[in-house]
N, C-alpha and C positions, 0 to 999 in steps of 0.2 A: 233221157234217162228219168224214170219215174221215181219220185221220192217215196220212202217207206212211210206207212201210216204211223201216227203216234210220234211224229217229229215236228220240230219247229219249221223245218224246211217244207214239209208237206202242208202245214197250215198256211205258210206264206204263199205257196203255190195255189191255194184256193180251197183246200179240203177243210170241211167244218165238222168232221166226225168227232165223236166224244174223245177219242185218244189224241187227236191232233189239237183240239181245243185245250185239253189238259196240258199237253206239251207246250203250247203257246203261253198258257197261264204261268207255268213254272218258269219258263224263260223270261217272261216279262217281270216276274217277282225278283228273279236273280239280277236282272238288269237294274231294277229300281234300287235294290240293296247295294249293288256296286256303285251306282251313282251317288247314293246317300253317304256311303262310308269311304269313298275314295278308292284308290287302287289297293289291291291286296298286297300284303307284305312280300310275297314272293316276286311280284312284278316291280317292286320299288327298288331302285338302285340308290344307295345313300352315298353322297359325296360329302366328306367331312366339312368342307368349307361352305356347303350349301344347306346344312341342317338348320332348320328354323324351329325354335322352341315355341311351345304354346304360351300365350300370355298368362302370367300368373295372377294378375289383378283383374279387376272388373274392366269390361270393354267400354267403348264410348257410350253406347245406349244405356248400359247398366249404370254408369257414372251419372249420366244425365237424369235418369229416373231417381237415383238416390238423392241427387241435389234437389230435385223438385219435391220429393216426398219429405225431405228434412224440414221444409218450411210449412208443412201442413199440420194443423192441430189434430185432424182425424187419424193421422198415422199412428199415434199412440193408442187410440181407441180401437183401431181395426188392424191388428197385426196380420191377420189372414189375408186381407186385401193387399197389404204391403208386400207380403211374401209372394202373392200371385203376380204383382206388378214386377217384382225383381226377377222372378222366374221367366216371365215373358220377355223381359229385357235381355236375359242371358240367351234365350232362343234367338232373338234378333241380332245378337252379337256373333252367333255361330254361322259362319259362311257355308257350312255344309248342308244346312237345311234352308236354303234360300227359297224353296218352293212354298214354305209355310210363313214366310215373312209378311205378305200382305194381310192374311187373316189375323196374325199375331199382332200386327200394328193396330188393327181395328179393335181388338179386345183390349190391348194395353191402353188405348185412348179412353175406352169406356171405363176401365178400372181407375185410371187417374181422374176422370171426371167424377166418379163416385167418391173418391177421396176428397176432391176439391169441394164438392157439394156438402160433404160432412164437415168440412172445416169452416164453412161460412157461418157467420153469426146469425142465428135466427131471431127475428124480431117478433114480438107479440103484437096482438091486434091494437092494444091501447097505445103502444109506442108508434105504430103507423098512423093512428088517428092524431096523436100529438104532433107528429111531423107535418101532417097535412095542414093542421090548423096553424102551426108556427109559420109555415111558408105562405100563408095567405090563400091556400087552395080552398076550393069549395065555392059556395054561393056568396 
């Protein structure tokens, strides 16, 4: 039985015409949306004893980021960077977007490093020279 052109089935069977590629693209987009958003409300059967509520407070990653940021002096000077770090932490707490967790972790680490570097006390050139001479460094 031959599949009709312009359908997902025809694309899977090997046809690469314009209509079949478009049908496959639409089917793949719908599949990704269903995976990201979970089951549709019509397919969900609720059992009163099994209803799980969404957490109302911050998740474990967001709590950890808040604790780390609270000890940094640069957090007050750079509220935009702090907001970005907290937004990334919320993304990492969301189990529905697990596919973006690895890149989000990488960006979150870079943002936190930026805040840490801004919190370190900068020493001037004369202070460094004074420390080198006090320690007996040099010739």
